[in-house]
N, C-alpha and C positions, 0 to 999 in steps of 0.2 A: 659766491653766486655762480650758478651754472652758466657756462658760456657756450652758445650754440652757433655753429656756422652753417648757413643754408647753402647747399651746393647745387647749382644748376648744371646737370649733366648733359650739356649740349654738344654739338658737333663743332669741330674746327671747319674752316672754309673748305679745306680739301676733303675732309670726311663727308661734309654735306653734299659735295659734288658726287662722291662715290656712292653714298647711301642716303638718298634724298628722303626715304621713308622712315628713318630712324626715329624712335619714340623718345621724347624729352622727359625722362623720369625725374622725380624730385626726391631728394634725400636730406638727411640731417645728421650731424655728428656733434656729440656733447662731450665736453671735458668736465670731469667731476672728481671729487676726492674727499678725504676725511683725514684729519690729524688728531690723534689721541695721545696726550702726553701727561705725565704726572709723577708723583712721588709715592713709592711703595716701601712698606716695612714688612719683612718676613721673619718669623721665628723658626728656629730649628731647621735651617737649611743645611743638611748634613751636619747637624749639631751646633750650628752657629746662627746668630742673628745677622740679617742683611738689610741694608738701607740703600736704595738707589733710585735714580731717575730712569724711568723706562716708558716705553711707547706701546700703544695698541692693546691695552688691557680691556677697556670697555668695548671697543671695537678696533679691529686691526687698522692701523694707518695705511692709507692707500691712495693711489690716483688711477684714473682710468679713462678710456674712451669708449663710448657706445654710440651706435648709429643704426639707422634704418633707411632703406630706399624703397619708396612706394612703387610697386610693379603694376598696380592696377588690379581691379577685380577682387579686392580684399587680400591681396598677396603683398608681402614685404620681404626684402632681404634684411637680416639683422646681424649685428656683430657686437662683440665686447672684448676689449683687452684691458685687464686690470692687474696692476702691480702693487704688491705690498712692500712697505719699507719701515725701517726703524727710525723714528724721528729723533731719537737721542743720538744716533751715530751716523744716520744717512745711508746705512747699508740696506741691501735688499732682504726682505723676509722670505719665508717659504724656501729655505735652504739656498738662497741666492738665485732663484729662478727669475728671469726677466719679467714674465707675466705669470707669477706663481699662484695668484688668486683665481683668475679665470682667463681663458682665451678660446673664443669660439666664434663660429659663423653659422648661419642657418637661414631657414625660410619660415616665415609666419604666414598662416593661411586662415580662412574661416573655420578650419577643422582643428586648429592647434598649431604648435610651433615645434619644428625639428631643428636641432642644433648639433654641431660636431666640434669636438675639441676637448679642452680641459675644463671640467664642470663640477657642479655640486650634485650629490646623489639625492635620492628621494627622501631619505631620512632627514637630511639637512633642510630640504625645501618644506616638508610638511610638519615635522615635529620640532625642529630647531626653534621656531618662534614661540613655542609653548613652554620652554624651560627658562628658568630665572637668568641663566647666563646670557642668553640672547636678548632678554628684555631690559634688565637694569644692572645685572651683576658682573658682566664681563666674563672672560675665560676663567678667572679664578673661582667663580661661582658655578662653573660647569660641573657635570658629574665627574667623580674622581678619574683622572687621566683622560677625560672625555672618551671613556671606554666605548660608548655607543655612537660617537661622532655627532651627537645632537648639536654640539657647539662648532662643528665644521672645521676641526683641526686637520682633517685629511681630505684632499681633493682627489678627483679621479681623472686620470689621463686617458686619451684615445677613446673618448666617450661619445656615443650616439644617444641623444636624449629627446624624448617627446614630452611636451607639456600641453594639456588640453586647455581650451577656453573654459570659463566658468559657466556652469549650467545650473541655474536656480540655487546658487551658493556652493555647488559642488564642483571641484576640479580634481584631476588625477594626472598621473604621468609615470614614466618609466625611463630607465637608462641602462645601456649595455656598453661595457668597455671591452674592447678586443685585447687579449693578452699579447698577441703578436709573436708568439713562440712557434717556430716552424715545427710541424709534425704533432703539435699538441694544442688544439684550439681552445681548450679549457684552462690551460695553465695561465695564471695571472689575470684571468678574466674577472670582471666585477659587474654585477647587475643589481638593480634595485627597482622598486615600484612602490607607489603609495598614492594616497588621496587625502583630501581635506574638505570638510563641510563647514562653511562659515555663513551663518544667517542670523542677523540681529546680534543678540548678546552671546550666542553660543558658537563655539568653535570645537570641532571634533576631528581628529586626524589619526592616521595609521600608516605605517611604512615598513618595508622589508629591504634588507641589504645582505648580499652574499658576495664574498671575495675569496677567490681561490689563490693559494700561495700568497696570502695577504702580506706576509712579512716583507716581500719585495714589491709586489704589484699594487699594494694599497698603502700600507704604512711607510713604505720606503720611497714613495714617488715625489716627495717634496724636497728635492735636492738637485743641484746642478752637477753633482759628482756621481760616481758609480756606486750603486748600492751593493753591499756585501750580503748575499743571500744566506751565508752560513752562520751569521750571528743575528741576534734579535735587533730589529729596527723599531720595535715598539717603544715609545718614549717614557712610559710611566712604570714605576715599580709595582703598581697595582696589578699589572698584567703582562709586563715584559718578559716574564718567564715562559710565556706561551707562544712566542714567535715562531716556533717550529711547526705550528698547526697547518694542516692541509687546507682548512677552510675556516674563515671568520664569518659569523652570521649575527645579524641584529634583527629582532622583531620588536617593533615599538608601537605604542599608542599614546594618545594624550588628549586632553580636553581643557577648555577654559570657559568660564561664564562671567559676564560682566553685569553687575547690578549697581546702577548709579555710578559713583566714582570709584567703586571697588571692583577688582577682578580676582577671582580665585581659580587656580588651575592645578593640574597634576599630570605627570607623565609616568609611564612604565616601559621598561625595556628588558628583554631577555637577550643576553649576549652569550655566544658559545664559540669556543676555539676547538674545532673538531680534529680528531686524529693527530694528536701531538707526535712529534718526531719525524714528520714527513719532509720538512724543509731542511732540517739538520738534526743531528742526534739529540735526544732528550731522554732524561730518566723516566719520563711519563709516557713513553712511546705507546701509541694506540689508544690512549685515554682522551677524554673530552673534558675541558675546563669550562664550566658554566657560571654565569653571573645573573643576578636579578637586581635591577635598579628601580627605586621608587622615589619620586619627587613630589612634594606639595609646595606650591608657592602662592603668595598673596601680594597684591600691590594696591596702593590707594593713591588716587590723584587728588591731593588736597586742593590744589589750584591748577589752572592750565599750565603753570610753570613749575610746579613742585610735585614730585612723585616719590613715594616711599615704598620699599619692597622688602619682604622677608621670605625665606625659603628653608625647607629641611629636605635633605637627601639621604637615602639609606641604600648602600650597595652591599650585597651579600654574595660571596662566592660559594661554589659547591666544594665539597671535600675532595682532596686528591691524596691518594695513598694513605687514607685513614687519618690525616691531620685535620684538626678542627678548621672550619671554613673561615676565611678572612672576612671581616665586617668593617664597613666604613660608615661612620655617622658624621654628617656635615651640616652645619648651620650657616646661613648667609643673611646679611642685611645690607641695604643700600639706600642712599638718598640721592636724588638727581634733580638739579635745579637749572632751568633753562633761562639764560640771560637774554636770549633772543631765539628766533626760529632756527638759527644755525649754530649757536654756541651754548654749551651747557657745562656746568661744573658738577662733580659727583664725589661721593664718599662711599666706599664699599669695604665690608669686613667679612672674612670667612674663617671659620674654625672647623678643624677635622680631627676625629679620633678614630684610630684603627685598632683592631684586635684580631686574634687568630693567626693563621699562617698563610703565606703566599709563596709561590715559586720564585727562586732567585733568577737573575737575568739570564743566566746560562742554561736554565731549565734542568739543573742537575740535582737540586735539593729544595726542600721546603724550609723556609726561614720565618721568623716572626714578622708579621705584617707591619709596615711603617706607614705613618700618615704621609700622604702625597697629594696636596692640593694641586689641581690641574695647572700646568705651566710652570710649576716650581720644581726645583731639585728635591728629591725625596728627603724626608727627615731621618734623624737617627733613632727615632723612637715612635711612640704611638700618637703623639699630639703635634699639631702644627697650626699656626695662626698667621693670617696676613691682613693688612689694612692698606687701603689705597685712597689717595686724594688726587683727582685728575681733572683735566679740562679737555673738551672735545669740540672741534670746529669742523663744520661741513662747508665745502665750497663746490 
């Protein structure tokens, strides 16, 4: 259950004497969280089967504080501090950051909300809810390697963000992250913008993301340690051979339509790693690595407590140095049953098949592509399967 503390921001006797006209604003602070724990089975993790108890697959386990102070006239101060953790071990997630999920403060007005801090980009906000991974599949059902960040694997530091109010079902927003490098205002910068239209059974969305020197400034910002910019910080063998790129770009769109108890949806994203060899030496210097991702998903609400979903995802890379492009075919299925409004149990299965060639992690050669379900260690061959049984509780 959410616990709220109403704070009366009044004066002390001394302050009242010094400032008799001080306005008594009202605010609220809410403690909230989520624990996701379960049993997972993985095949072909570096050639071996693996069985383990792990946390945060359907949704990342977390706790947080959020609050608002009413300033009057439709204006509010807002904040959020959110920390991820591993329920299996108690350690912090997001590379050990204290508030690695979100940490921001800002001002809400009749014209929208402006926030400052560590935040989510416009791709996450607008397109994430339309992919199967965000709905019922968890991160294992995300696009291979979460290559387009639809599943929110990567947060953005030092971000200034604007989010509009909803107007007749339409909302929009944008974000800009300062790189903070003296003498080069564009180095490590990240910017994104997007919008979503939701009216009745129809949802349509589009978004754009651009990260300069993304190896350090985007993919490498989820750690409490020092990022090494001379090696790839990209986590997945699907694309970790392209960490030397000068620019990482995502253009995405998606839609969903609900009819009765059923919802059908789809997403498309174009991902590019521009000008390879700029962050560190690469055999593909000056080239661009491009990917196209397509997803179709379907879910059916049999009862208010029981949901079943299926999805198919296809990721295709462009050719590099004349090698045949890597291709990834992935199928997902899941069942989610709610025991109450705050507790559910779920089962998810994901299978992936890879073919063609991808760059090795050093960016020095093309090698046969291996299956790499998101969040798992890459396989030793073209096939990989995972199954998960879990329980999730919100408080």
